[in-house]
C-alpha positions as CSV (number, residue, x, y, z in Angstrom):
1,M,0.0,0.0,0.0
2,K,1.3,3.5,-0.9
3,N,2.2,5.9,1.9
4,P,-0.9,8.1,2.4
5,K,1.2,11.3,2.7
6,T,3.1,10.5,-0.5
7,F,-0.1,9.8,-2.3
8,L,-1.7,13.0,-1.1
9,M,1.3,15.1,-2.1
10,A,1.3,13.5,-5.6
11,A,-2.5,14.1,-5.9
12,C,-2.0,17.7,-4.9
13,L,0.8,18.2,-7.4
14,L,-1.2,16.6,-10.2
15,Y,-4.3,18.8,-9.3
16,F,-2.5,22.1,-9.2
17,S,-0.3,21.5,-12.2
18,S,-3.0,20.0,-14.4
19,A,-4.4,22.3,-17.1
20,A,-7.3,19.9,-17.5
21,A,-8.6,20.4,-13.9
22,Q,-12.4,21.0,-14.0
23,D,-13.6,24.6,-14.0
24,K,-16.4,24.3,-11.5
25,F,-17.3,22.7,-8.2
26,V,-20.4,20.6,-7.5
27,I,-21.1,20.0,-3.8
28,H,-23.5,17.2,-2.8
29,G,-24.4,17.7,0.9
30,N,-26.2,15.5,3.3
31,T,-27.4,16.4,6.8
32,D,-27.6,14.1,9.9
33,L,-31.0,15.6,11.0
34,P,-34.2,16.3,9.1
35,Y,-34.1,20.0,8.2
36,E,-35.9,21.8,5.5
37,G,-34.7,25.3,4.5
38,P,-31.9,27.3,2.9
39,I,-28.2,26.9,3.5
40,I,-25.5,29.4,2.3
41,L,-22.0,29.0,1.1
42,Y,-20.1,32.3,1.1
43,H,-16.7,34.0,0.7
44,R,-16.7,37.7,1.5
45,Q,-19.3,39.2,-0.7
46,D,-19.8,36.1,-2.9
47,S,-22.5,33.7,-1.8
48,L,-24.5,30.8,-3.1
49,T,-27.7,29.5,-1.6
50,A,-29.3,26.1,-1.8
51,I,-32.4,24.5,-0.3
52,I,-32.0,21.5,2.0
53,S,-34.7,19.0,1.1
54,R,-35.0,15.5,2.5
55,S,-31.7,16.0,4.3
56,S,-29.7,16.8,1.1
57,F,-28.7,19.7,-1.0
58,I,-26.6,20.6,-4.0
59,I,-24.5,23.7,-4.6
60,E,-22.7,24.5,-7.8
61,G,-20.3,27.3,-8.7
62,S,-16.6,28.0,-9.5
63,V,-13.5,29.5,-7.9
64,D,-10.6,31.1,-9.7
65,H,-8.3,29.4,-7.1
66,P,-8.8,27.4,-3.9
67,K,-10.0,29.6,-1.0
68,W,-11.9,29.5,2.3
69,Y,-15.7,29.4,2.1
70,T,-18.1,29.3,5.0
71,L,-21.1,27.1,5.2
72,T,-24.0,28.4,7.4
73,I,-27.7,28.5,7.9
74,P,-29.2,32.0,7.2
75,G,-29.6,34.0,10.4
76,S,-27.5,31.6,12.5
77,H,-24.6,32.7,14.7
78,C,-22.3,29.8,13.6
79,G,-21.0,27.8,10.7
80,S,-17.9,26.0,9.5
81,R,-15.3,26.4,6.7
82,L,-13.8,24.4,3.9
83,F,-11.0,25.2,1.6
84,L,-12.9,25.0,-1.6
85,D,-11.6,24.1,-5.0
86,N,-13.2,23.1,-8.3
87,S,-14.0,19.5,-7.6
88,N,-16.9,17.1,-7.1
89,I,-17.3,17.3,-3.4
90,E,-19.4,15.4,-0.9
91,L,-20.2,17.0,2.4
92,S,-21.5,15.4,5.6
93,V,-23.1,18.2,7.7
94,R,-24.2,18.1,11.3
95,I,-27.3,20.1,12.1
96,E,-27.6,21.5,15.6
97,K,-30.7,23.4,16.9
98,D,-31.2,25.6,19.8
99,P,-34.0,28.1,20.8
100,K,-32.2,31.0,19.0
101,S,-30.9,29.4,15.8
102,T,-30.0,26.4,13.7
103,C,-26.3,25.7,13.0
104,A,-24.6,23.7,10.3
105,F,-21.2,22.1,11.0
106,I,-19.1,20.2,8.4
107,K,-18.4,16.7,9.7
108,K,-16.6,15.3,6.7
109,V,-15.3,16.5,3.3
110,Q,-14.6,14.1,0.4
111,G,-13.4,14.9,-3.1
112,S,-11.5,18.2,-2.5
113,V,-7.7,17.8,-2.7
114,S,-7.2,21.3,-1.3
115,D,-9.4,20.8,1.7
116,S,-7.9,17.4,2.5
117,L,-4.4,18.8,2.3
118,V,-5.3,21.7,4.6
119,R,-7.1,19.5,7.2
120,T,-4.3,17.0,7.2
121,F,-1.7,19.8,7.8
122,N,-3.8,21.5,10.6
123,A,-4.3,18.1,12.4
124,K,-0.5,17.9,12.6
125,R,0.0,21.5,13.5
126,L,-2.8,21.8,16.0
127,P,-3.5,18.2,17.2
128,K,-6.6,17.6,19.4
129,G,-6.4,15.8,22.7
130,T,-2.6,15.6,22.8
131,T,0.3,17.7,23.9
132,M,0.7,20.7,21.6
133,P,3.9,20.9,19.6
134,K,6.6,23.2,20.9
135,P,7.1,26.5,19.0
136,Q,10.2,25.3,17.2
137,E,8.3,22.1,16.2
138,V,5.5,24.2,14.8
139,K,7.9,26.3,12.8
140,K,9.4,23.1,11.4
141,I,6.0,21.7,10.4
142,V,5.0,25.0,8.7
143,T,8.3,25.3,6.9
144,E,8.2,21.7,5.6
145,F,4.6,22.2,4.4
146,I,5.6,25.3,2.4
147,R,8.7,23.7,0.9
148,E,6.6,20.6,-0.1
149,H,3.7,22.7,-1.6
150,P,5.1,25.9,-3.2
151,N,2.4,25.8,-5.8
152,F,-0.5,25.9,-3.2
153,N,-1.8,29.3,-2.3
154,Y,-2.5,28.1,1.3
155,S,1.3,28.1,1.7
156,A,1.2,31.9,0.9
157,E,-1.5,32.3,3.6
158,L,0.8,30.4,6.1
159,I,3.7,32.7,5.4
160,Y,1.5,35.7,5.9
161,D,0.1,34.4,9.2
162,Y,3.5,33.4,10.7
163,L,5.5,36.4,9.4
164,T,5.3,38.2,12.8
165,F,6.4,35.1,14.7
166,Y,9.3,33.9,12.5
167,G,10.5,37.2,11.1
168,R,10.8,38.8,7.6
169,E,14.0,36.9,6.7
170,W,12.1,33.6,7.1
171,A,9.1,35.0,5.2
172,K,11.3,36.3,2.4
173,E,13.0,32.9,2.1
174,M,9.6,31.1,2.0
175,H,8.1,33.6,-0.4
176,A,11.0,33.0,-2.8
177,L,9.9,29.4,-3.1
178,L,6.4,30.0,-4.1
179,Q,5.3,29.3,-7.7
180,P,3.0,31.5,-9.9
181,S,0.0,29.3,-9.1
182,A,0.4,30.3,-5.5
183,L,1.5,33.9,-6.0
184,E,-1.2,34.9,-8.5
185,T,-4.0,34.5,-6.0
186,D,-5.6,36.7,-3.3
187,Q,-3.3,35.3,-0.6
188,G,-0.2,35.4,-2.8
189,R,-0.7,39.0,-3.9
190,L,-1.2,40.2,-0.3
191,L,1.9,38.4,0.9
192,T,4.0,39.9,-1.9
193,K,2.8,43.4,-0.9
194,V,3.8,42.7,2.7
195,I,7.2,41.3,1.7
196,N,7.8,44.4,-0.4
197,A,6.8,46.6,2.5
198,E,10.3,46.0,3.9
199,Q,11.6,48.5,1.4
200,S,9.0,51.2,2.3
201,N,9.8,50.8,6.1
202,K,13.5,50.6,5.6
203,K,15.8,52.7,7.6
204,G,16.7,56.0,5.8
205,N,13.5,56.0,3.7
206,P,11.1,59.0,4.1
207,F,8.1,58.3,6.3
208,G,5.8,60.4,4.1
209,A,3.3,63.1,5.0
210,F,-0.2,62.3,6.0
211,S,-3.4,63.9,7.5
212,M,-5.9,62.3,9.8
213,K,-8.5,63.5,12.3
214,D,-7.7,63.7,16.0
215,T,-9.9,62.9,19.0
216,A,-11.7,66.2,18.7
217,G,-12.5,65.7,15.0
218,N,-9.9,68.2,13.9
219,W,-7.4,67.5,11.1
220,F,-3.9,66.6,12.2
221,H,-1.1,67.2,9.6
222,S,2.2,65.4,10.1
223,A,4.0,68.3,8.6
224,S,3.0,70.3,11.8
225,I,5.6,68.4,13.9
226,Q,8.4,68.3,11.4
227,G,11.8,69.0,13.0
228,K,11.3,66.6,15.9
229,Y,12.0,62.9,16.6
230,V,8.6,61.4,16.2
231,L,7.4,57.9,17.2
232,Y,4.4,56.8,15.1
233,E,2.7,54.2,17.3
234,F,0.1,51.9,15.7
235,W,-2.3,50.5,18.3
236,A,-5.9,49.9,19.2
237,S,-8.1,49.7,22.3
238,W,-8.8,46.0,21.7
239,C,-5.1,45.1,21.3
240,G,-3.9,43.5,24.6
241,P,-0.2,43.7,23.8
242,C,-0.6,47.4,22.8
243,R,-2.2,48.3,26.1
244,K,0.4,46.4,28.0
245,E,3.2,48.3,26.3
246,N,1.5,51.8,26.9
247,P,3.1,52.4,30.4
248,N,6.6,51.9,28.9
249,I,5.8,54.4,26.1
250,V,4.3,56.9,28.6
251,A,7.5,56.7,30.7
252,N,9.7,57.4,27.6
253,Y,7.4,60.2,26.5
254,N,7.7,61.9,29.9
255,K,11.4,61.5,29.9
256,Y,12.2,62.8,26.5
257,H,9.3,65.0,25.3
258,S,10.9,68.2,26.6
259,K,14.0,67.4,24.6
260,G,12.3,67.3,21.3
261,F,10.6,63.9,21.3
262,E,7.0,63.5,20.1
263,I,4.6,60.6,19.7
264,V,1.6,60.2,17.4
265,G,-0.8,57.4,18.1
266,I,-2.5,55.9,15.1
267,S,-5.5,53.8,16.2
268,L,-6.8,50.9,14.3
269,D,-10.1,51.1,16.2
270,D,-13.4,51.3,14.4
271,K,-15.5,52.5,17.5
272,Q,-14.8,56.0,18.7
273,T,-16.0,55.4,22.3
274,A,-13.7,52.4,22.8
275,W,-10.8,54.4,21.4
276,L,-11.4,57.5,23.6
277,D,-12.0,55.4,26.7
278,A,-8.7,53.6,26.2
279,I,-6.8,56.8,25.8
280,K,-8.3,58.1,29.0
281,K,-7.8,54.9,31.0
282,D,-4.2,54.5,29.9
283,K,-3.5,58.2,30.4
284,L,-1.9,58.7,27.0
285,P,-0.8,62.4,26.7
286,W,0.4,62.5,23.1
287,I,-1.3,63.3,19.8
288,Q,-3.9,60.6,18.9
289,V,-5.5,60.2,15.5
290,S,-7.7,57.6,13.7
291,D,-9.9,57.3,10.7
292,L,-11.9,54.7,12.6
293,Q,-11.6,52.2,9.8
294,G,-9.9,49.4,11.7
295,W,-7.5,47.4,9.6
296,N,-8.5,49.5,6.6
297,N,-6.7,52.5,8.1
298,E,-5.0,54.1,5.2
299,L,-1.7,54.7,7.0
300,S,-1.4,51.1,8.2
301,K,-2.1,49.9,4.7
302,R,0.6,52.2,3.3
303,H,3.1,50.5,5.6
304,F,1.6,47.0,5.1
305,L,1.0,46.3,8.8
306,T,0.2,42.7,9.6
307,S,0.0,43.1,13.4
308,I,0.1,45.6,16.2
309,P,1.6,47.1,18.3
310,F,4.0,48.4,15.7
311,N,5.8,51.7,15.6
312,I,8.1,53.7,13.3
313,L,10.6,56.2,14.7
314,V,11.3,59.2,12.4
315,D,14.1,61.8,12.7
316,P,13.7,65.6,12.4
317,S,14.2,65.4,8.6
318,G,11.3,62.9,8.2
319,K,13.4,59.8,7.6
320,I,12.9,56.5,9.2
321,V,15.4,55.7,12.0
322,A,14.0,52.4,13.4
323,T,10.9,50.3,13.5
324,N,9.0,48.2,16.1
325,L,10.9,49.5,19.2
326,R,9.4,47.7,22.2
327,G,10.3,47.7,25.9
328,D,13.9,48.4,26.7
329,E,14.7,48.8,23.0
330,L,12.8,52.0,22.9
331,N,14.5,53.4,26.0
332,R,17.9,52.5,24.7
333,K,17.3,54.1,21.3
334,L,16.0,57.3,22.8
335,S,18.8,57.4,25.4
336,H,21.3,57.1,22.5
337,I,19.6,59.8,20.5
338,F,19.3,62.3,23.3
339,K,22.6,61.3,25.0
340,Q,21.1,60.6,28.3
């Protein structure tokens, strides 16, 4: 009997390299409980609806490349995902009912090479009911998967997800392995933008001017504080690590502000009340701005942020001095700058 892992890898390679792969998916679903009504399969703004009749349903459509789709009952608070590709797929779905809603959970997927590959990998990376792998073991598992599947866009998604943990050098090395079939997808294009962001945030590059509204609704223009060392601190009220770091930033602000040091907080909040309450609670005395667009904040997108807290230190001429200064690193850098 062939090794299952070897067989799956070969099947995946054949699927992703085959020009004759089918151009649509057909899902045949069966539910474990009698339920009559609609069921939805969606990805962002794209959705398909089918009617469950006699515990079965059929959904047909197409995807330009494998991607995550969610299966759910309209109006419910729950659902489950599959990594959908253009295949003939059989789904076993568990129906759960409570007084408030009816939920649909995927029990088993058959026929999708992409979903099978992702589920097999995640079972190894995040095993249930056993001791979790150590961080270095997880890194090895992730790295091996990417090396073995450079033509699979889920590999691009993994690089993006682990970039903050394993660093840009690791991400650049993994990104260089990816094939066009992985890079020319939603996940691949996003990853490439983030990898290229290293150049825009590179030491010596100009930070670039911007304008954004402050806590009073007035426009703040970055040009108004030119001539100072400025720390642009990206944070949010809901970000635990950001809030934990705030006392350290306050201490450095109090120590160096009179010497020409300024801070501008750029919040990735989308709720003004939560943003203002956090500023008050953490006693943050510096300039605070936000467009209240969450992760769609224009400045964070310009600098291709993948996580917060994140900061960029700029010199009086507007050029980047350093990035992501946390804890003692921030104090040491400012101490060196202001010779104290």
